C-alpha positions, -999 to +999 in steps of 0.1 A: +047-121+069+037-117+105+062-104+130+067-123+162+086-121+194+102-088+204+089-070+173+054-084+171+040-050+180+059-032+152+037-015+125+061+011+109+097+018+104+109+054+101+143+064+086+166+094+087+175+104+051+212+115+047+236+089+059+208+063+064+189+059+032+210+081+009+246+089+005+246+126-002+280+136+012+297+141-022+271+167-033+271+185+000+309+186-002+308+198-038+286+228-028+310+237+000+341+234-022+325+255-049+322+283-023+358+278-014+369+280-050+351+313-055+371+326-026+404+314-040+407+285-015+416+249-024+391+222-023+390+200+009+388+162+005+355+144+008+369+124+037+370+156+058+334+165+049+319+131+051+315+126+088+296+159+089+272+150+061+243+145+085+246+180+098+239+196+064+249+232+059+261+235+095+284+206+091+297+216+057+304+252+067+321+242+099+347+224+077+349+247+048+351+280+067+354+272+104+321+290+112+291+279+133+256+293+140+261+327+157+291+337+137+287+371+120+289+356+085+271+323+092+236+332+080+249+346+047+272+317+041+243+293+049+220+309+023+247+307-003+255+271+005+218+260+003+213+278-030+244+261-045+234+227-030+200+229-046+215+232-080+237+200-077+220+179-051+211+152-077+246+149-092+260+121-071+235+113-044+223+077-045+207+051-023+231+031-002+235-005-015+208-027-001+183+000+008+159-005-021+156-042-014+152-036+024+124-011+018+107-034-006+108-063+020+093-041+047+064-031+024+058-067+014+056-076+051+029-050+056+050-025+075+046+011+067+077+031+063+085+068+062+113+094+063+121+119+091+149+142+083+163+175+094+167+184+058+142+211+048+113+200+026+127+222-002+155+195-006+140+164+010+108+161-010+125+164-045+153+140-035+129+114-022+109+116-054+139+116-077+153+085-060+121+066-063+115+063-026+078+056-021+076+067+015+042+068+031+053+100+049+081+124+046+087+149+074+114+175+069+133+198+091+108+226+086+076+204+086+071+210+123+082+238+146+112+217+158+140+196+144+156+165+158+166+157+186+131+171+195+106+143+191+080+165+172+090+154+137+089+117+146+055+121+163+042+139+132+054+110+110+036+085+132+005+106+131+006+107+093+010+070+092-018+065+116+004+044+139+011+048+176+047+060+183+053+029+204+046+008+173+074+025+154+111+019+150+133+048+140+166+042+122+193+069+120+230+075+118+234+103+143+231+105+181+203+131+178+183+104+158+185+080+188+177+108+212+146+119+192+134+083+188+136+077+226+119+110+233+091+100+210+086+066+227+099+046+197+124+018+195+157+030+178+184+016+156+218+029+145+226+028+108+263+021+113+271+025+076+262+062+079+281+094+087+279+090+125+293+124+133+329+133+140+335+109+168+315+080+153+312+063+187+277+051+183+278+023+208+273+047+237+241+061+222+221+032+237+200+023+207+179-008+207+197-022+176+230-016+159+228-023+122+261-029+104+248-028+068+214-023+051+194-055+052+205-066+087+173-050+100+153-076+081+171-104+100+164-087+133+127-085+124+126-121+112+119-111+076+151-126+061 
């Protein structure tokens, strides 16, 4: 199906991973709570961790131990967290409802799609494969010298797809996704079903589209 109107130029859609394509918050929280248990601390509820799911280790450790990058113990805690997470990252993580159908419709329409995430390749590549996501490109947080909100990862994904950045739409659930997309010269869309950060006030991010649920994108593109 050929696109028309505002999106006639579109050739590819790029997606953030955690909080956009996949719901990984429970496994991230489980790794953090395992660390707390080893230290004689009670588990924290998933509701406390969930808004920080898009921030990975940094977000989980901020809730579990109140530490941030630069704290004396942060680097050691981060290494422990990542090792624990790697062992259980497939336990509960799943695609958000409607994502599989949406990606299939994009492919049927002749649009390339890929993943751009701040998650390191060590985690992103196995998860993408295990969940059956047939992305034409996967760019992780350590694929380039920069992470989002820097545009470099998005530009690398466009290069791998052989598509001009201006012909791409980037979909994400964090303000840094929208900032990175704009800096890369791409149209942007907010995945409002995602984690959205602690404030969750995505309407001031100035994205081109606000998507309430997976599948709505297809309507905006005239594919549903």
